[in-house]
Biopython code that builds the backbone (N, CA, C, O; Angstrom):
import numpy as np
from Bio.PDB.StructureBuilder import StructureBuilder

atoms = [
    (1, "MET", "N", (-17.312, -22.077, 37.409)),
    (1, "MET", "CA", (-16.304, -21.515, 36.534)),
    (1, "MET", "C", (-16.692, -21.776, 35.077)),
    (1, "MET", "O", (-16.462, -20.922, 34.221)),
    (2, "LYS", "N", (-17.273, -22.936, 34.785)),
    (2, "LYS", "CA", (-17.700, -23.228, 33.422)),
    (2, "LYS", "C", (-18.771, -22.254, 32.975)),
    (2, "LYS", "O", (-18.761, -21.804, 31.829)),
    (3, "TYR", "N", (-19.700, -21.922, 33.867)),
    (3, "TYR", "CA", (-20.787, -21.024, 33.503)),
    (3, "TYR", "C", (-20.272, -19.605, 33.275)),
    (3, "TYR", "O", (-20.753, -18.900, 32.388)),
    (4, "LEU", "N", (-19.304, -19.194, 34.071)),
    (4, "LEU", "CA", (-18.713, -17.876, 33.897)),
    (4, "LEU", "C", (-17.994, -17.787, 32.543)),
    (4, "LEU", "O", (-18.128, -16.801, 31.818)),
    (5, "PHE", "N", (-17.239, -18.828, 32.223)),
    (5, "PHE", "CA", (-16.537, -18.874, 30.941)),
    (5, "PHE", "C", (-17.526, -18.850, 29.785)),
    (5, "PHE", "O", (-17.303, -18.148, 28.799)),
    (6, "ALA", "N", (-18.618, -19.608, 29.890)),
    (6, "ALA", "CA", (-19.628, -19.647, 28.837)),
    (6, "ALA", "C", (-20.304, -18.286, 28.691)),
    (6, "ALA", "O", (-20.593, -17.861, 27.573)),
    (7, "ALA", "N", (-20.560, -17.596, 29.809)),
    (7, "ALA", "CA", (-21.207, -16.291, 29.755)),
    (7, "ALA", "C", (-20.280, -15.252, 29.103)),
    (7, "ALA", "O", (-20.733, -14.435, 28.301)),
    (8, "VAL", "N", (-18.993, -15.285, 29.444)),
    (8, "VAL", "CA", (-18.038, -14.353, 28.840)),
    (8, "VAL", "C", (-17.892, -14.635, 27.355)),
    (8, "VAL", "O", (-17.813, -13.701, 26.557)),
    (9, "LEU", "N", (-17.855, -15.887, 26.972)),
    (9, "LEU", "CA", (-17.747, -16.261, 25.566)),
    (9, "LEU", "C", (-18.968, -15.787, 24.780)),
    (9, "LEU", "O", (-18.834, -15.266, 23.673)),
    (10, "ALA", "N", (-20.147, -15.968, 25.351)),
    (10, "ALA", "CA", (-21.376, -15.529, 24.680)),
    (10, "ALA", "C", (-21.411, -14.000, 24.565)),
    (10, "ALA", "O", (-21.820, -13.471, 23.531)),
    (11, "ALA", "N", (-20.991, -13.292, 25.607)),
    (11, "ALA", "CA", (-21.011, -11.828, 25.578)),
    (11, "ALA", "C", (-20.047, -11.283, 24.529)),
    (11, "ALA", "O", (-20.390, -10.348, 23.807)),
    (12, "THR", "N", (-18.848, -11.852, 24.434)),
    (12, "THR", "CA", (-17.887, -11.371, 23.437)),
    (12, "THR", "C", (-18.345, -11.704, 22.021)),
    (12, "THR", "O", (-18.070, -10.949, 21.088)),
    (13, "THR", "N", (-19.035, -12.818, 21.856)),
    (13, "THR", "CA", (-19.554, -13.179, 20.539)),
    (13, "THR", "C", (-20.614, -12.188, 20.099)),
    (13, "THR", "O", (-20.614, -11.747, 18.950)),
    (14, "ILE", "N", (-21.511, -11.836, 20.994)),
    (14, "ILE", "CA", (-22.569, -10.882, 20.657)),
    (14, "ILE", "C", (-21.969, -9.506, 20.408)),
    (14, "ILE", "O", (-22.398, -8.803, 19.492)),
    (15, "ALA", "N", (-20.992, -9.115, 21.203)),
    (15, "ALA", "CA", (-20.336, -7.827, 20.995)),
    (15, "ALA", "C", (-19.599, -7.808, 19.662)),
    (15, "ALA", "O", (-19.543, -6.773, 18.998)),
    (16, "GLY", "N", (-19.037, -8.940, 19.268)),
    (16, "GLY", "CA", (-18.349, -9.025, 17.980)),
    (16, "GLY", "C", (-19.301, -8.848, 16.816)),
    (16, "GLY", "O", (-18.940, -8.229, 15.815)),
    (17, "PHE", "N", (-20.518, -9.383, 16.925)),
    (17, "PHE", "CA", (-21.505, -9.202, 15.865)),
    (17, "PHE", "C", (-21.933, -7.746, 15.774)),
    (17, "PHE", "O", (-22.155, -7.231, 14.679)),
    (18, "GLY", "N", (-22.050, -7.089, 16.901)),
    (18, "GLY", "CA", (-22.433, -5.681, 16.901)),
    (18, "GLY", "C", (-21.375, -4.817, 16.242)),
    (18, "GLY", "O", (-21.712, -3.876, 15.523)),
    (19, "ALA", "N", (-20.111, -5.114, 16.469)),
    (19, "ALA", "CA", (-19.028, -4.342, 15.868)),
    (19, "ALA", "C", (-18.946, -4.596, 14.370)),
    (19, "ALA", "O", (-18.558, -3.708, 13.613)),
    (20, "ALA", "N", (-19.309, -5.801, 13.934)),
    (20, "ALA", "CA", (-19.257, -6.118, 12.515)),
    (20, "ALA", "C", (-20.324, -5.348, 11.751)),
    (20, "ALA", "O", (-20.122, -5.011, 10.584)),
    (21, "ASN", "N", (-21.452, -5.066, 12.386)),
    (21, "ASN", "CA", (-22.515, -4.329, 11.713)),
    (21, "ASN", "C", (-22.178, -2.854, 11.559)),
    (21, "ASN", "O", (-22.781, -2.172, 10.731)),
    (22, "ALA", "N", (-21.231, -2.347, 12.336)),
    (22, "ALA", "CA", (-20.873, -0.939, 12.244)),
    (22, "ALA", "C", (-20.179, -0.628, 10.926)),
    (22, "ALA", "O", (-20.264, 0.504, 10.449)),
    (23, "ALA", "N", (-19.504, -1.586, 10.329)),
    (23, "ALA", "CA", (-18.857, -1.460, 9.022)),
    (23, "ALA", "C", (-17.943, -0.243, 8.949)),
    (23, "ALA", "O", (-18.091, 0.607, 8.071)),
    (24, "GLY", "N", (-17.006, -0.171, 9.874)),
    (24, "GLY", "CA", (-16.011, 0.892, 9.836)),
    (24, "GLY", "C", (-16.521, 2.227, 10.336)),
    (24, "GLY", "O", (-15.930, 3.261, 10.023)),
    (25, "GLY", "N", (-17.596, 2.237, 11.102)),
    (25, "GLY", "CA", (-18.112, 3.481, 11.659)),
    (25, "GLY", "C", (-19.106, 4.188, 10.760)),
    (25, "GLY", "O", (-19.551, 5.286, 11.095)),
    (26, "CYS", "N", (-19.471, 3.599, 9.631)),
    (26, "CYS", "CA", (-20.406, 4.240, 8.712)),
    (26, "CYS", "C", (-21.860, 3.943, 9.055)),
    (26, "CYS", "O", (-22.750, 4.682, 8.634)),
    (27, "GLY", "N", (-22.118, 2.890, 9.802)),
    (27, "GLY", "CA", (-23.488, 2.538, 10.153)),
    (27, "GLY", "C", (-24.004, 1.412, 9.291)),
    (27, "GLY", "O", (-23.337, 0.986, 8.348)),
    (28, "PRO", "N", (-25.196, 0.927, 9.612)),
    (28, "PRO", "CA", (-25.752, -0.194, 8.854)),
    (28, "PRO", "C", (-26.108, 0.221, 7.422)),
    (28, "PRO", "O", (-26.631, 1.311, 7.192)),
    (29, "GLY", "N", (-25.818, -0.656, 6.479)),
    (29, "GLY", "CA", (-26.127, -0.395, 5.080)),
    (29, "GLY", "C", (-25.094, 0.469, 4.371)),
    (29, "GLY", "O", (-25.320, 0.900, 3.241)),
    (30, "MET", "N", (-23.956, 0.728, 5.025)),
    (30, "MET", "CA", (-22.923, 1.555, 4.416)),
    (30, "MET", "C", (-21.552, 0.922, 4.632)),
    (30, "MET", "O", (-21.387, 0.061, 5.497)),
    (31, "HIS", "N", (-20.584, 1.347, 3.850)),
    (31, "HIS", "CA", (-19.215, 0.846, 3.990)),
    (31, "HIS", "C", (-18.252, 1.973, 3.632)),
    (31, "HIS", "O", (-18.656, 3.011, 3.108)),
    (32, "ARG", "N", (-16.970, 1.751, 3.922)),
    (32, "ARG", "CA", (-15.937, 2.741, 3.607)),
    (32, "ARG", "C", (-15.535, 2.617, 2.141)),
    (32, "ARG", "O", (-15.369, 1.512, 1.625)),
    (33, "GLY", "N", (-15.382, 3.753, 1.481)),
    (33, "GLY", "CA", (-14.937, 3.788, 0.096)),
    (33, "GLY", "C", (-13.425, 3.851, 0.021)),
    (33, "GLY", "O", (-12.756, 3.811, 1.054)),
    (34, "PRO", "N", (-12.865, 3.949, -1.196)),
    (34, "PRO", "CA", (-11.417, 3.962, -1.357)),
    (34, "PRO", "C", (-10.750, 5.184, -0.730)),
    (34, "PRO", "O", (-9.612, 5.090, -0.269)),
    (35, "GLU", "N", (-11.430, 6.322, -0.703)),
    (35, "GLU", "CA", (-10.848, 7.514, -0.103)),
    (35, "GLU", "C", (-11.172, 7.628, 1.374)),
    (35, "GLU", "O", (-10.754, 8.589, 2.020)),
    (36, "GLY", "N", (-11.908, 6.668, 1.928)),
    (36, "GLY", "CA", (-12.224, 6.674, 3.348)),
    (36, "GLY", "C", (-13.596, 7.206, 3.674)),
    (36, "GLY", "O", (-14.002, 7.170, 4.836)),
    (37, "GLY", "N", (-14.327, 7.700, 2.695)),
    (37, "GLY", "CA", (-15.666, 8.219, 2.934)),
    (37, "GLY", "C", (-16.680, 7.090, 3.007)),
    (37, "GLY", "O", (-16.419, 5.981, 2.540)),
    (38, "CYS", "N", (-17.845, 7.375, 3.599)),
    (38, "CYS", "CA", (-18.900, 6.366, 3.713)),
    (38, "CYS", "C", (-19.693, 6.298, 2.414)),
    (38, "CYS", "O", (-20.001, 7.327, 1.814)),
    (39, "ARG", "N", (-20.022, 5.087, 1.983)),
    (39, "ARG", "CA", (-20.810, 4.854, 0.774)),
    (39, "ARG", "C", (-21.933, 3.888, 1.093)),
    (39, "ARG", "O", (-21.817, 3.055, 1.992)),
    (40, "VAL", "N", (-23.018, 4.005, 0.348)),
    (40, "VAL", "CA", (-24.173, 3.139, 0.547)),
    (40, "VAL", "C", (-23.902, 1.797, -0.115)),
    (40, "VAL", "O", (-23.397, 1.740, -1.236)),
    (41, "ASN", "N", (-24.243, 0.705, 0.593)),
    (41, "ASN", "CA", (-24.102, -0.628, 0.009)),
    (41, "ASN", "C", (-25.145, -0.813, -1.079)),
    (41, "ASN", "O", (-26.165, -0.124, -1.105)),
    (42, "GLY", "N", (-24.874, -1.752, -1.977)),
    (42, "GLY", "CA", (-25.851, -2.075, -3.007)),
    (42, "GLY", "C", (-25.361, -1.639, -4.366)),
    (42, "GLY", "O", (-24.220, -1.210, -4.535)),
    (43, "GLY", "N", (-26.264, -1.760, -5.345)),
    (43, "GLY", "CA", (-25.896, -1.395, -6.706)),
    (43, "GLY", "C", (-25.288, -2.582, -7.420)),
    (43, "GLY", "O", (-25.178, -3.673, -6.861)),
    (44, "GLY", "N", (-24.895, -2.357, -8.657)),
    (44, "GLY", "CA", (-24.309, -3.421, -9.454)),
    (44, "GLY", "C", (-22.850, -3.660, -9.102)),
    (44, "GLY", "O", (-22.228, -2.896, -8.364)),
    (45, "VAL", "N", (-22.338, -4.726, -9.643)),
    (45, "VAL", "CA", (-20.938, -5.070, -9.429)),
    (45, "VAL", "C", (-20.102, -4.282, -10.422)),
    (45, "VAL", "O", (-20.374, -4.300, -11.623)),
    (46, "VAL", "N", (-19.106, -3.603, -9.932)),
    (46, "VAL", "CA", (-18.225, -2.819, -10.786)),
    (46, "VAL", "C", (-16.898, -3.551, -10.894)),
    (46, "VAL", "O", (-16.254, -3.833, -9.884)),
    (47, "VAL", "N", (-16.490, -3.857, -12.119)),
    (47, "VAL", "CA", (-15.224, -4.536, -12.352)),
    (47, "VAL", "C", (-14.227, -3.486, -12.830)),
    (47, "VAL", "O", (-14.439, -2.835, -13.853)),
    (48, "VAL", "N", (-13.160, -3.332, -12.095)),
    (48, "VAL", "CA", (-12.132, -2.361, -12.457)),
    (48, "VAL", "C", (-10.938, -3.129, -13.003)),
    (48, "VAL", "O", (-10.345, -3.964, -12.319)),
    (49, "GLU", "N", (-10.601, -2.826, -14.254)),
    (49, "GLU", "CA", (-9.455, -3.494, -14.859)),
    (49, "GLU", "C", (-8.196, -2.747, -14.475)),
    (49, "GLU", "O", (-8.163, -1.517, -14.468)),
    (50, "ARG", "N", (-7.176, -3.497, -14.161)),
    (50, "ARG", "CA", (-5.893, -2.886, -13.818)),
    (50, "ARG", "C", (-5.163, -2.508, -15.100)),
    (50, "ARG", "O", (-5.184, -3.264, -16.072)),
    (51, "PRO", "N", (-4.523, -1.352, -15.109)),
    (51, "PRO", "CA", (-3.772, -0.977, -16.310)),
    (51, "PRO", "C", (-2.542, -1.871, -16.487)),
    (51, "PRO", "O", (-1.961, -2.362, -15.519)),
    (52, "VAL", "N", (-2.174, -2.062, -17.724)),
    (52, "VAL", "CA", (-1.001, -2.867, -18.032)),
    (52, "VAL", "C", (0.236, -2.002, -17.817)),
    (52, "VAL", "O", (0.364, -0.931, -18.410)),
    (53, "VAL", "N", (1.129, -2.466, -16.980)),
    (53, "VAL", "CA", (2.345, -1.715, -16.688)),
    (53, "VAL", "C", (3.507, -2.411, -17.386)),
    (53, "VAL", "O", (3.799, -3.579, -17.129)),
    (54, "VAL", "N", (4.160, -1.673, -18.268)),
    (54, "VAL", "CA", (5.321, -2.205, -18.974)),
    (54, "VAL", "C", (6.548, -1.531, -18.378)),
    (54, "VAL", "O", (6.713, -0.315, -18.472)),
    (55, "GLU", "N", (7.392, -2.326, -17.773)),
    (55, "GLU", "CA", (8.578, -1.769, -17.154)),
    (55, "GLU", "C", (9.638, -1.499, -18.215)),
    (55, "GLU", "O", (9.840, -2.292, -19.136)),
    (56, "ARG", "N", (10.299, -0.379, -18.065)),
    (56, "ARG", "CA", (11.366, -0.045, -18.986)),
    (56, "ARG", "C", (12.613, -0.827, -18.606)),
    (56, "ARG", "O", (12.846, -1.094, -17.428)),
    (57, "PRO", "N", (13.416, -1.197, -19.602)),
    (57, "PRO", "CA", (14.650, -1.919, -19.275)),
    (57, "PRO", "C", (15.641, -0.999, -18.560)),
    (57, "PRO", "O", (15.661, 0.211, -18.787)),
    (58, "VAL", "N", (16.438, -1.581, -17.716)),
    (58, "VAL", "CA", (17.439, -0.819, -16.980)),
    (58, "VAL", "C", (18.639, -0.590, -17.889)),
    (58, "VAL", "O", (19.207, -1.530, -18.444)),
    (59, "VAL", "N", (19.013, 0.674, -18.029)),
    (59, "VAL", "CA", (20.157, 1.032, -18.862)),
    (59, "VAL", "C", (21.238, 1.576, -17.942)),
    (59, "VAL", "O", (21.022, 2.559, -17.232)),
    (60, "VAL", "N", (22.390, 0.940, -17.956)),
    (60, "VAL", "CA", (23.502, 1.379, -17.118)),
    (60, "VAL", "C", (24.509, 2.096, -18.004)),
    (60, "VAL", "O", (25.035, 1.523, -18.958)),
    (61, "VAL", "N", (24.770, 3.355, -17.679)),
    (61, "VAL", "CA", (25.722, 4.153, -18.444)),
    (61, "VAL", "C", (26.848, 4.529, -17.499)),
    (61, "VAL", "O", (26.622, 5.162, -16.468)),
    (62, "ARG", "N", (28.051, 4.138, -17.854)),
    (62, "ARG", "CA", (29.202, 4.495, -17.019)),
    (62, "ARG", "C", (29.491, 5.967, -17.198)),
    (62, "ARG", "O", (29.538, 6.460, -18.325)),
    (63, "PRO", "N", (29.683, 6.672, -16.106)),
    (63, "PRO", "CA", (29.977, 8.097, -16.241)),
    (63, "PRO", "C", (31.340, 8.304, -16.903)),
    (63, "PRO", "O", (32.305, 7.593, -16.620)),
    (64, "GLY", "N", (31.388, 9.270, -17.767)),
    (64, "GLY", "CA", (32.644, 9.565, -18.443)),
    (64, "GLY", "C", (33.594, 10.297, -17.498)),
    (64, "GLY", "O", (33.157, 11.048, -16.626)),
    (65, "ARG", "N", (34.860, 10.079, -17.672)),
    (65, "ARG", "CA", (35.864, 10.745, -16.859)),
    (65, "ARG", "C", (36.251, 12.034, -17.559)),
    (65, "ARG", "O", (36.892, 12.009, -18.609)),
    (66, "VAL", "N", (35.868, 13.145, -16.984)),
    (66, "VAL", "CA", (36.161, 14.441, -17.582)),
    (66, "VAL", "C", (37.154, 15.153, -16.685)),
    (66, "VAL", "O", (36.856, 15.489, -15.539)),
    (67, "CYS", "N", (38.311, 15.371, -17.214)),
    (67, "CYS", "CA", (39.360, 16.092, -16.490)),
    (67, "CYS", "C", (39.527, 17.461, -17.130)),
    (67, "CYS", "O", (39.303, 17.614, -18.331)),
    (68, "PRO", "N", (39.916, 18.456, -16.344)),
    (68, "PRO", "CA", (40.131, 19.790, -16.926)),
    (68, "PRO", "C", (41.268, 19.771, -17.952)),
    (68, "PRO", "O", (42.026, 18.806, -18.051)),
    (69, "ILE", "N", (41.361, 20.852, -18.699)),
    (69, "ILE", "CA", (42.422, 20.964, -19.712)),
    (69, "ILE", "C", (43.780, 20.931, -19.008)),
    (69, "ILE", "O", (43.991, 21.615, -18.007)),
    (70, "GLY", "N", (44.677, 20.140, -19.540)),
    (70, "GLY", "CA", (46.001, 19.992, -18.951)),
    (70, "GLY", "C", (46.105, 18.810, -18.004)),
    (70, "GLY", "O", (47.168, 18.570, -17.432)),
    (71, "PHE", "N", (45.014, 18.065, -17.827)),
    (71, "PHE", "CA", (45.005, 16.883, -16.967)),
    (71, "PHE", "C", (44.513, 15.693, -17.774)),
    (71, "PHE", "O", (43.826, 15.863, -18.781)),
    (72, "SER", "N", (44.863, 14.491, -17.335)),
    (72, "SER", "CA", (44.348, 13.265, -17.955)),
    (72, "SER", "C", (44.005, 12.272, -16.849)),
    (72, "SER", "O", (44.515, 12.357, -15.732)),
    (73, "TRP", "N", (43.129, 11.331, -17.186)),
    (73, "TRP", "CA", (42.677, 10.338, -16.213)),
    (73, "TRP", "C", (43.694, 9.202, -16.151)),
    (73, "TRP", "O", (43.827, 8.432, -17.102)),
    (74, "ARG", "N", (44.418, 9.098, -15.023)),
    (74, "ARG", "CA", (45.385, 8.023, -14.839)),
    (74, "ARG", "C", (45.343, 7.571, -13.390)),
    (74, "ARG", "O", (45.213, 8.390, -12.481)),
    (75, "TYR", "N", (45.450, 6.290, -13.182)),
    (75, "TYR", "CA", (45.538, 5.683, -11.856)),
    (75, "TYR", "C", (44.367, 6.077, -10.952)),
    (75, "TYR", "O", (44.552, 6.265, -9.750)),
    (76, "GLY", "N", (43.167, 6.202, -11.519)),
    (76, "GLY", "CA", (41.971, 6.430, -10.728)),
    (76, "GLY", "C", (41.670, 7.868, -10.392)),
    (76, "GLY", "O", (40.775, 8.115, -9.585)),
    (77, "ARG", "N", (42.374, 8.845, -10.971)),
    (77, "ARG", "CA", (42.067, 10.248, -10.736)),
    (77, "ARG", "C", (42.687, 11.119, -11.808)),
    (77, "ARG", "O", (43.501, 10.655, -12.606)),
    (78, "CYS", "N", (42.298, 12.388, -11.823)),
    (78, "CYS", "CA", (42.871, 13.329, -12.810)),
    (78, "CYS", "C", (44.261, 13.724, -12.355)),
    (78, "CYS", "O", (44.465, 14.160, -11.222)),
    (79, "ARG", "N", (45.218, 13.561, -13.267)),
    (79, "ARG", "CA", (46.610, 13.897, -12.957)),
    (79, "ARG", "C", (47.120, 14.874, -14.022)),
    (79, "ARG", "O", (46.727, 14.795, -15.186)),
    (80, "PRO", "N", (47.998, 15.792, -13.612)),
    (80, "PRO", "CA", (48.529, 16.734, -14.604)),
    (80, "PRO", "C", (49.343, 16.016, -15.666)),
    (80, "PRO", "O", (49.950, 14.976, -15.406)),
    (81, "LEU", "N", (49.349, 16.583, -16.869)),
    (81, "LEU", "CA", (50.114, 15.984, -17.978)),
    (81, "LEU", "C", (51.596, 16.185, -17.813)),
    (81, "LEU", "O", (52.376, 15.743, -18.656)),
]
sb = StructureBuilder()
sb.init_structure("model")
sb.init_model(0)
sb.init_chain("A")
sb.init_seg("    ")
for serial, (resi, resn, name, xyz) in enumerate(atoms, 1):
    if name == "N":
        sb.init_residue(resn, " ", resi, " ")
    sb.init_atom(name, np.array(xyz, "f"), 0.0, 1.0, " ", f" {name:<3s}", serial, name[0])
structure = sb.get_structure()
């Protein structure tokens, strides 16, 4: 039983290395890009700076109570004058 366990462990380890070399299905020497396409590994290091995001302040404006002519806002609704 120990030998069977050791053989299964070794087989899964080797299979794991093989899957790691696939690099997302692109093949050796390639990787997936941001849009999902395959790109060649290598080249210089590209540093992408994140843009500065300034959040706008939240402005709360209470809706005005507009009643038709001849009505006024009383007791939570428009009531006739």
